[in-house]
PAPADREN-457366 format. One line per field, with one value per residue (C-alpha): residue number from 1; residue in three letters; chain; y negated, x negated, z negated. Coordinates in Angstrom, 2 decimals, padded with zeros to 5 digits, m for minus. Layout:
<lumtis>
nr = (NUM,...);
rest = (ALA,...);
kette = (A,...);
y = (Y,...);
x = (X,...);
z = (Z,...);
</lumtis>
This chain:
<lumtis>
nr = (1,2,3,4,5,6,7,8,9,10,11,12,13,14,15,16,17,18,19,20,21,22,23,24,25,26,27,28,29,30,31,32,33,34,35,36,37,38,39,40,41,42,43,44,45,46,47,48,49,50,51,52,53,54,55,56,57,58,59,60,61,62,63,64,65,66,67,68,69,70,71,72,73,74,75,76,77,78,79,80,81,82,83,84,85,86,87,88,89,90,91,92,93,94,95,96,97,98,99,100,101,102,103,104,105,106,107,108,109,110,111,112,113,114,115,116,117,118,119,120,121,122,123,124,125,126,127,128,129,130,131,132,133,134,135,136,137,138,139,140,141,142,143,144,145,146,147,148,149,150,151,152,153,154,155,156,157,158,159,160,161,162,163,164,165,166,167,168,169,170,171,172,173,174,175,176,177,178,179,180,181,182,183,184,185,186,187,188,189,190,191,192,193,194,195,196,197,198,199,200,201,202,203,204,205,206,207,208,209,210,211,212,213,214,215,216,217,218,219,220,221,222,223,224,225,226,227,228,229,230,231,232,233,234,235,236,237,238,239,240,241,242,243,244,245,246,247,248,249,250,251,252,253,254,255,256,257,258,259,260,261,262,263,264,265,266,267,268,269,270,271,272,273,274,275,276,277,278,279,280,281,282,283,284,285,286,287,288,289,290,291,292);
rest = (MET,SER,LEU,ILE,GLU,GLN,GLU,MET,ALA,SER,GLN,LEU,PRO,ARG,MET,SER,LEU,THR,ARG,ARG,GLY,PHE,VAL,VAL,THR,ALA,LEU,GLY,SER,GLY,PHE,ALA,ALA,ALA,VAL,MET,PRO,VAL,GLY,ALA,GLN,THR,ILE,ALA,THR,ASP,ALA,ASN,GLY,LEU,ASP,ALA,GLY,GLU,VAL,LYS,ILE,PRO,VAL,ALA,ASP,GLY,MET,MET,PRO,ALA,TYR,ARG,ALA,GLN,PRO,ALA,GLY,ARG,SER,ASN,LEU,PRO,THR,VAL,ILE,VAL,ILE,GLN,GLU,VAL,PHE,GLY,VAL,HIS,GLU,HIS,ILE,LYS,ASP,LEU,CYS,ARG,ARG,LEU,ALA,LYS,GLN,GLY,TYR,LEU,ALA,VAL,ALA,PRO,GLU,LEU,TYR,ALA,ARG,GLN,GLY,ASP,PRO,SER,LYS,TYR,PRO,THR,ILE,PRO,GLU,LEU,ILE,SER,ASN,VAL,VAL,SER,LYS,VAL,PRO,ASP,ALA,GLN,VAL,THR,GLY,ASP,LEU,ASP,ALA,THR,VAL,ALA,TRP,ALA,ALA,LYS,ASN,SER,GLY,ASN,ALA,ASP,LYS,VAL,ALA,ALA,THR,GLY,PHE,CYS,TRP,GLY,GLY,ARG,GLN,THR,TRP,LEU,PHE,ALA,GLU,HIS,SER,THR,LYS,LEU,LYS,ALA,ALA,VAL,ALA,TRP,TYR,GLY,PRO,LEU,ALA,GLY,LYS,PRO,THR,ASP,LEU,GLN,PRO,LYS,SER,VAL,ILE,ASP,GLY,ALA,GLY,GLN,LEU,LYS,ALA,PRO,VAL,LEU,GLY,LEU,TYR,GLY,GLY,LYS,ASP,GLN,GLY,ILE,THR,GLU,GLU,SER,ARG,ASN,GLN,MET,ILE,ASP,ALA,LEU,LYS,SER,ALA,PRO,ALA,VAL,ALA,LYS,ASP,SER,SER,ILE,HIS,VAL,TYR,PRO,ASP,ALA,PRO,HIS,GLY,PHE,ASN,ALA,ASP,TYR,ARG,PRO,SER,TYR,VAL,LYS,ALA,ASP,ALA,GLU,ASP,GLY,TRP,ALA,LYS,MET,LEU,ALA,PHE,PHE,LYS,ALA,HIS,GLY,VAL,ALA);
kette = (A,A,A,A,A,A,A,A,A,A,A,A,A,A,A,A,A,A,A,A,A,A,A,A,A,A,A,A,A,A,A,A,A,A,A,A,A,A,A,A,A,A,A,A,A,A,A,A,A,A,A,A,A,A,A,A,A,A,A,A,A,A,A,A,A,A,A,A,A,A,A,A,A,A,A,A,A,A,A,A,A,A,A,A,A,A,A,A,A,A,A,A,A,A,A,A,A,A,A,A,A,A,A,A,A,A,A,A,A,A,A,A,A,A,A,A,A,A,A,A,A,A,A,A,A,A,A,A,A,A,A,A,A,A,A,A,A,A,A,A,A,A,A,A,A,A,A,A,A,A,A,A,A,A,A,A,A,A,A,A,A,A,A,A,A,A,A,A,A,A,A,A,A,A,A,A,A,A,A,A,A,A,A,A,A,A,A,A,A,A,A,A,A,A,A,A,A,A,A,A,A,A,A,A,A,A,A,A,A,A,A,A,A,A,A,A,A,A,A,A,A,A,A,A,A,A,A,A,A,A,A,A,A,A,A,A,A,A,A,A,A,A,A,A,A,A,A,A,A,A,A,A,A,A,A,A,A,A,A,A,A,A,A,A,A,A,A,A,A,A,A,A,A,A,A,A,A,A,A,A,A,A,A,A,A,A,A,A,A,A,A,A);
y = (006.55,002.98,000.65,m001.33,001.81,002.94,m000.44,m000.30,003.13,001.98,m000.70,001.40,002.47,005.33,008.54,010.71,013.76,015.85,015.81,019.27,020.96,021.40,019.14,021.14,024.86,025.78,024.41,022.43,023.09,020.98,017.76,015.12,012.34,009.71,011.07,011.40,011.50,013.87,013.53,015.58,016.93,018.62,022.07,024.98,028.23,031.36,033.94,036.95,039.48,037.59,037.85,034.24,032.39,030.97,032.46,031.46,030.91,031.17,028.16,027.26,025.54,027.46,028.77,026.57,027.03,027.54,028.57,031.63,033.08,036.09,038.88,041.45,044.62,043.61,043.04,041.87,038.85,035.77,033.00,029.34,027.11,024.48,021.21,019.16,015.71,012.88,014.24,017.48,021.02,020.21,021.91,020.65,022.13,025.40,025.47,024.95,027.96,030.07,028.90,030.02,033.33,033.92,033.63,036.39,034.33,034.41,030.75,029.35,025.83,025.06,022.26,020.06,017.47,020.05,018.48,014.92,015.18,016.30,014.41,015.50,013.31,009.82,007.91,005.68,006.12,003.29,004.92,008.30,006.86,004.89,007.71,010.78,010.47,007.77,010.01,013.07,013.46,014.80,017.14,018.69,019.22,020.86,023.25,024.14,024.82,027.05,028.95,029.26,030.75,033.24,034.13,034.70,037.08,039.23,039.04,040.34,037.84,038.47,036.61,036.37,034.66,031.52,028.17,025.06,022.45,019.38,016.39,012.70,012.81,016.46,015.56,013.68,016.59,018.94,017.02,016.90,020.63,021.39,019.28,021.39,024.99,027.68,029.95,028.07,029.04,026.08,023.25,020.97,017.60,015.78,011.97,012.07,008.77,008.62,005.48,004.00,002.37,004.80,005.12,007.34,009.75,009.46,009.07,009.33,008.84,011.42,009.41,009.42,013.22,013.92,015.05,017.72,019.55,023.31,024.18,022.61,020.29,019.11,015.78,014.93,011.23,008.74,005.76,003.61,004.66,001.39,002.82,004.63,002.22,002.78,001.41,004.12,006.81,005.55,005.43,009.06,010.05,008.46,010.13,013.54,013.22,013.95,017.03,020.30,022.78,024.86,021.87,020.37,021.05,018.93,016.25,013.79,013.86,010.76,010.69,007.11,006.38,008.37,006.76,008.14,011.29,012.33,015.99,015.27,016.49,015.43,011.73,008.97,009.08,012.49,012.70,016.10,016.38,015.30,017.47,020.54,019.84,019.33,022.60,024.45,022.83,023.85,027.51,027.57,025.98,028.61,031.40,029.98,030.12,033.64,032.91,034.86);
x = (m020.24,m021.47,m022.58,m019.36,m017.25,m019.13,m018.55,m014.87,m014.54,m016.16,m013.51,m010.42,m008.08,m009.35,m007.50,m007.02,m009.29,m006.30,m004.35,m003.00,m001.57,m002.84,m001.73,m003.69,m002.98,m004.37,m007.12,m006.27,m007.68,m009.90,m011.64,m010.52,m008.45,m010.94,m013.68,m011.73,m012.64,m015.57,m018.68,m019.56,m022.66,m020.56,m021.89,m019.43,m020.62,m018.63,m017.59,m018.84,m020.27,m018.89,m016.12,m014.94,m011.84,m009.94,m010.06,m008.55,m010.77,m009.24,m009.84,m008.40,m005.30,m004.54,m006.00,m008.39,m008.63,m012.09,m013.75,m015.99,m018.31,m020.61,m022.15,m019.42,m019.47,m022.35,m022.58,m025.06,m025.71,m027.75,m025.22,m025.05,m022.38,m021.63,m020.45,m018.27,m019.00,m016.57,m014.11,m013.43,m013.64,m012.91,m014.28,m017.84,m018.22,m016.69,m019.16,m022.07,m020.83,m020.82,m024.36,m025.53,m023.70,m025.56,m028.74,m027.55,m025.90,m022.54,m021.56,m018.60,m017.17,m014.49,m011.98,m012.96,m010.22,m007.43,m005.76,m005.95,m004.79,m005.43,m008.47,m007.82,m004.74,m006.09,m006.99,m009.70,m012.49,m011.25,m007.79,m009.36,m011.48,m008.61,m006.07,m008.22,m011.97,m011.85,m009.64,m011.91,m013.73,m017.27,m016.24,m013.57,m016.10,m018.61,m015.97,m014.81,m018.38,m018.93,m015.78,m017.04,m020.34,m018.43,m016.10,m019.03,m020.71,m017.57,m017.06,m020.16,m022.60,m025.79,m025.49,m029.28,m029.67,m027.54,m028.31,m026.28,m026.31,m024.15,m023.73,m022.97,m020.45,m021.45,m025.13,m024.60,m022.61,m025.43,m027.89,m025.39,m024.70,m028.43,m028.56,m025.75,m025.92,m028.28,m027.09,m028.79,m032.21,m032.50,m030.50,m030.76,m029.00,m028.43,m028.21,m026.39,m026.09,m028.59,m027.71,m024.46,m022.73,m021.12,m017.33,m014.87,m014.79,m018.50,m020.19,m023.76,m025.75,m028.04,m031.04,m029.70,m029.73,m032.98,m034.67,m032.00,m032.54,m032.26,m033.28,m035.58,m033.88,m034.98,m033.40,m033.13,m032.62,m032.56,m034.89,m032.22,m029.38,m027.58,m025.91,m028.82,m031.67,m035.39,m035.36,m032.97,m035.00,m038.16,m036.38,m035.38,m038.93,m040.15,m037.35,m038.31,m041.63,m039.73,m038.00,m038.34,m040.96,m038.35,m037.63,m041.09,m041.25,m038.16,m038.83,m037.32,m038.09,m037.27,m036.73,m037.83,m035.54,m032.49,m029.25,m026.79,m025.07,m027.86,m026.83,m023.20,m023.36,m019.77,m020.50,m022.58,m024.95,m026.29,m030.05,m030.72,m034.45,m034.14,m031.06,m032.82,m035.96,m033.89,m032.04,m035.34,m036.68,m033.54,m033.80,m037.50,m036.77,m034.16,m036.51,m039.39,m037.19,m035.93,m032.58,m032.84);
z = (m028.14,m027.62,m030.40,m029.94,m030.23,m033.34,m034.97,m034.01,m035.58,m038.82,m039.32,m038.63,m041.45,m043.56,m044.11,m047.19,m047.40,m048.44,m045.18,m044.37,m041.32,m037.79,m034.97,m032.39,m032.56,m029.12,m026.91,m023.81,m020.35,m018.14,m019.08,m021.56,m020.00,m021.22,m018.93,m015.72,m012.91,m013.37,m011.23,m008.18,m009.96,m012.68,m013.52,m013.59,m015.18,m014.45,m017.03,m015.10,m017.53,m020.50,m023.02,m023.07,m024.17,m027.07,m030.55,m033.88,m036.92,m040.40,m042.64,m046.04,m044.64,m041.47,m038.22,m036.26,m032.47,m031.00,m027.76,m027.78,m025.12,m025.45,m023.38,m022.76,m024.84,m027.10,m030.83,m033.47,m031.29,m032.19,m032.72,m031.77,m033.26,m030.60,m032.12,m029.81,m028.45,m029.15,m026.56,m028.43,m027.07,m023.44,m020.32,m020.68,m024.17,m022.99,m020.11,m022.51,m024.48,m021.31,m020.47,m023.91,m023.55,m020.28,m022.38,m024.70,m027.44,m029.11,m028.72,m030.66,m030.44,m033.05,m032.39,m035.30,m034.67,m034.88,m037.91,m036.63,m033.02,m029.46,m028.13,m024.55,m024.16,m024.83,m021.66,m023.17,m025.70,m027.99,m028.16,m028.89,m031.69,m033.19,m033.16,m033.85,m034.39,m037.07,m039.22,m039.39,m042.75,m042.81,m045.64,m043.41,m040.61,m042.92,m044.26,m040.76,m039.63,m042.66,m041.67,m038.08,m039.23,m041.40,m038.51,m036.14,m038.59,m038.55,m034.79,m033.01,m034.50,m036.44,m039.74,m040.01,m036.63,m036.61,m035.00,m034.23,m031.50,m031.01,m028.75,m029.46,m032.37,m032.71,m032.73,m035.97,m037.39,m036.40,m038.56,m041.43,m041.19,m041.30,m044.46,m045.93,m044.75,m045.96,m043.11,m040.28,m039.00,m036.62,m035.08,m032.07,m032.14,m028.86,m029.24,m032.56,m034.50,m037.36,m039.32,m040.57,m043.52,m046.00,m045.97,m047.82,m044.88,m044.01,m047.41,m046.12,m042.95,m041.40,m042.59,m046.16,m046.24,m044.41,m047.60,m048.05,m044.75,m045.14,m041.58,m039.00,m036.52,m033.10,m032.16,m028.45,m027.71,m024.85,m024.98,m023.30,m025.59,m026.42,m029.54,m031.21,m031.72,m031.71,m035.25,m036.48,m034.73,m036.41,m039.77,m039.28,m038.33,m041.56,m043.55,m042.17,m043.95,m047.16,m045.71,m047.64,m046.50,m044.65,m042.38,m042.02,m038.29,m037.65,m035.04,m032.62,m028.91,m026.87,m023.10,m022.35,m019.40,m020.49,m021.71,m024.21,m022.96,m020.61,m020.85,m019.91,m016.32,m015.60,m016.37,m014.72,m017.72,m016.64,m016.06,m014.51,m015.21,m018.84,m019.43,m018.05,m020.05,m023.22,m022.62,m022.22,m025.38,m027.25,m026.21,m027.08,m030.48,m031.26,m030.22,m032.25,m035.35,m034.85,m033.20,m029.95);
</lumtis>
């Protein structure tokens, strides 16, 4: 999400935290309309040897759709909660789940916009933000991620080996979830916004909660990201100095020439070398913290 789009989102009408009912009851197929056409370099990971597909996760007010991929016929698996980018759980996020499953993980990506609308249908990013993203409360996301962790523990996952990773919008939520959850062993946030003015739906920024981290986080950022400034990265680095002992090895790694979305292989922002290095760093980070 660009700096302009973030500012636009911050000024849109707010929504009550008490909204009930699911607009999206099943996941769509393919890529979100706002990212079409996809690039020729788009990675497609097969499901051979995997159990992969849509599942339903029980939450307080209904059943939330999610995508799950795991090695076929196995249980007690280390688990990664995959937190969607701004476009929702479209094909790229599903593919990332399959890539993690090929590494031996149970990977689950809940559709965190399910109550607010179908992100796959909006043809532009501003329309998507205005109609869906701007209406999603952080408290709702946190509750849905808690429910996803609980679901995974009952469905082939190892409750003592849980990590999270998220991208763009989901990168921010990854940091926030690590500030909230005692279930996580580690988290990796890809280019998630760190700063921001408090609102009713987003009452604190990532930087505000750095001292509350309950798990170590590795942040992966692009030095040429126009929406996430060097200043905010440096503020977060300073804030991490107050992190609890359990999160003291949290850090931010910057790829100097990478833009925002450098792992999004279906978009022009993709930087293959940095994406592959970030992926390797993520897997190593999980392993180093007992999630493998």
